[in-house]
N, C-alpha and C positions, 0 to 999 in steps of 0.2 A: 611371533605367532606362526604356527605351522600352516602349510598350504591348505590342509583340510579345514582348520579353524577359519582361515581367511575366506575359503569358499563358502563355509556355513554362514559367516557374517554377511557375505554378499547375498546369499539366499534369504537371510532374515530381513534384509532391507528391501526385498522385492514386494510388490503389492499383494501377492497371494501367499505370504509366508507364515500364515497362522496355523497351518496344519502340522500335526506330529509333535511329539514331545522332544524337548532338548535334553540330552543327557549331560553334555559338557556345560558347566556354568562358570568357567574360570576366565571369562572375557574381562579385559580391563575396561574401565570406564571410558577411556579415550577411544578404544576400538568400538565399543557399543555406541558411543555418541556419533562416530563417523557413519556407522550403519544406519542409525536413526536419521541422520541428515540425508542419506540416500533415499530412505523411505519417504521423507517429506518431499524431496524432489520428484519422486515417482508419483506422488499424490497431486502434483501440480502446485505446491506452495510457492509463493514468490521468493526470488533470491534474497530479498531483504529480510523476509521472515526467517528463512533458513539460516542466514548469516547471524541474525540476532539470537536465535535459539542456540546455535552452536557456540556463540560467544558466551552465553550464560552457562551452558553446560561445561565449557572449559573452566570457567570460574568455579563452578560447583566441584569439578574434579580436582582442581588445585587445592581447594579448602579441605576436602575430604582426605586427600592423600597427604596433606601436611600432618594430619593426625595418624593416618595409617598408610604408609607409603606403598604397601603391596595390596591395597584394597581392590577387590574385584567387584563387578557389578552385582553379583548374587549375594555378597556379604554386607551390602548397605542396609542399615536398619533405620527405623523411624526415629529413634533418638539421635542418630547421626545426622539425619535430615534436619531435625529441629535445631540442633546445635549449629549446623552449617548456615541455616537461614537467619539465625540471630547473630552470627559472627560479624565482626567489623569488616572483614574482607568482602562481605556481601552487602551489608547495610550502609556502608560508606562508599560514596562515589569516587571516581578517579580524581576528582578535583578536591576531595577532602570534605565535602559536605554530606549531609544525610541523603541517601538515595531517595528519589521521588517515589510517591505511592504508585504512579504508573509504571515506573521502572521495576519496582519490587513485584508488582502484579505480573508483569511479563516474565520476570525471572522465575517466579513460582509456577506460572503456567508452563514454562519450558521444562522445568524439573518434573512437574506432574505428568506432562505429556510423554516425556522420555520414559519414565518408569511405568506408565500405563502401557506403552509399546513393549517395554522389556517384559512385562507380565504376559502380555498377549502372545509374544513370541517365545515364551517359556525361558527367557534368559534369567528370570528371577522366579522363585517359588511364590513369593508374596510381595505385593507392591508396597514399599515403605512409605509412599505418599498417599496411600488410600484414604487416610483421614484428613488430608490437607484440603482446606476449604479456601476458595478464592471469593472475596467479597467484591460485589459489583462496584466499580468505581463510578463516582458521579461524572457525568459527561459535561464538559464545558461546551456551551453553545458555539457552533462554528461561526467565524466571521464571514460576512457576505455583504454585497452591495444592495442598497435599497433601490427601488425602481428609479427614483430621482437621480441617485448617484450613477446608476448604470446609464441613464440617458446622457448625463454630463460627460461620462467617459467616452461613450460612443460618438457624441457630438464633437469632442476634441479630436478624435481619431479621423472622423469623416472630413474634417477640415484640412487634412494634410495629404500631400500627393507624392512625397518622396518614396523611393523604393522601399526603404526600411519602414516608413510609416504605413505603407500599404500592406507590407508583410505583417507588421504588428497588428494592424486592424483585423486581418484574417485570423491570426492566432487568437486574439482576444474574443472575436465573435464566434470562433469555434468552441472555445470554453463556454461562453454564455449561451450558445445555441445547441450544444450537444452534451455538455457535462463531461467532456473527455478528461481523462487524467493527464497530468503533466508528462509522465513517462510515455504514455500512449501517443501524445501529440508529437513529442520530439522524435519518436520512432517512425512516424508516418513517412512513407515513400510516395512518389508521384503515382505509382500504380495502385495505391490504396484508395484513391479517389475515384468513385464510379458515379459520375453525374447522371448517367442514363438510369441507373438503378436507384439514384437518390440517396446514396449512403457512402460512408467511409468504412473501410475495413481496418480494425485495430487489433493489436495483440494486448489483451488485458492481463491482469494479474495471473501468474501461473502460466503465462504464454497461451492463454485461452483465446481463440479467435472470436471476435464479436463484430457487430456492425452498428454504426451510429447513423440514424436518419438525418438527412440534410434538408432543412426547410428551403423554400424557394429563394429567399433572399441570400442565404448562404451559398446556394448553388450558383447564383449569378456572380457573387463575389469570387468564388473559386474558379469559375469559368474564365473570368478576366485574369485572375492571378496566374492560372496555369499557362495561359498564353505567354505571359511575361517570364514565368519560370522556365518554360521550355526554350524561350529565346536565349536565356542565359546559358543553355547547353547542359547536358547531363554529366558528361565526363564519367568519372568513377563514382560520383556521389549521386544517388537516386533520391536523396532526402527531399521531402516536400518543402521544408523550410530551411533556408541556408543562412549562415551568419554572413557578416560583411566580408569575411575572408573566403567565402565559397565552400565552407565545410558545414556539416550538419549543425543546426542550431542546438545548443545544449540547454539543460534545465536552468542553470544559473543565469544564462543570458536572458531566458524568458522572464525569470523573476525580476531581474534588473530592469528590463525594458518595461515591464508592467508597473514597477514603482515610479519610473520616469513619467509614464502617461498618467498615473494617478495624481502625481504632483502637478502636472501640466493642467489637469482638469480641476485642480483645487480641492481634491479629495484627500483629507489628512489621515484617513483611516489606514491602519496597517493591514495589508492584504497580500497573501501569497497567491500564486496561480491556483492552488487548491481552493482558495476562497472564491474564485470564479466558478468552480465546480459546485460549491455550496450555493452560490447565487443562482445558478441554473436550477438546482434541485428545489430550493426554497420557492422560487417564482413558479416553477412547474406545479408544485403541490398547491400553491395558493390559487392557481387557475383551474386545476382539475379536481382537487380534493381527493384524489385517488392515490393512495400510498403505493399501491401495486404498480401503477404506471411509473411512478418515480423510481421504484426499485428496479424495474426493467430498464429504464433509461440509464440508470447509473451502473447497471451490471452487478448489483449487490447479490451475493448468494444468500445472505441472511436478512430477513425483513427487519429484524431488530436494529440493524445498522442504519436502515433508512428512516426509522421512526423518529429520529431526532428532528426531522423537518416538520413533523406534525406539531411538535412543541413550539418551534419557532413561529409557525403561522398562527397557532393558538394564542401565543403571546401578543402578536400583532393585532389579532382580532379583539383581545381583551382591551388593548390600548385604544383601539378605534371605538369600542362601545363606551369606554370611560369618557371619551371626548364628545359623545352625543349630547 
């Protein structure tokens, strides 16, 4: 690719790149995909989302170029897209089974978003996925702890006094008291705790800064924990939560410790750390009945993402009425 073309692709991937017609349309699918990835990053999309989209676009590119090796982005047609989406390379997973509906849905969403961007930036004259429709997938209700299970888990934790048990109690109570995401929690540094302002500073999806309100019981727990954490010394690691080796606690360690405490509390339910976030949201909605409060507490951009909790509580209400 010439320096001029490379410069134009960088321009196309910037947030304000929609003005002016594009006269050159001979960009490869790989080049255009890379530019699209930079646009997603500029829009603040999460690294996981960008990685998944680009992985799907690489698969799309490989399938299309098997049929036409020199295919450029402007020469992709609707029949090519239809053939690609029904090809075994796309519909069969890496393990040899049929790709799940959720995986296919994401794949189609990536392809459609890519070509919508290509049309917007005039890399293509006509969007070949313009007629591609995505059916809304049925949502599986998230797993969460009941009030009784939550009390059992916290009772088990409050009965232990070892350094690791105290750390784990703070971790789990932060999930249950703030709805924090797992990645946000392991990324916390000591300086992110502001007890005077009654909040945590977190870096949410897309590296967006947010704050989480800390209720009085959590502030008391954190005040005691921070004294012990500072006694251990900072060194080069400013992480709020340390592993037993003195390094930043990782996501896998949090999940493993949670499973251990669930078993200790006699809770057989399979639950990930994200299930504790669901527990927070479900109980918050059951107490307030205000979905906008839950949306704000979780940091959801789209209210439709939050509305699953209304169905969970409605189901519990129906069961309660049935037992009257």
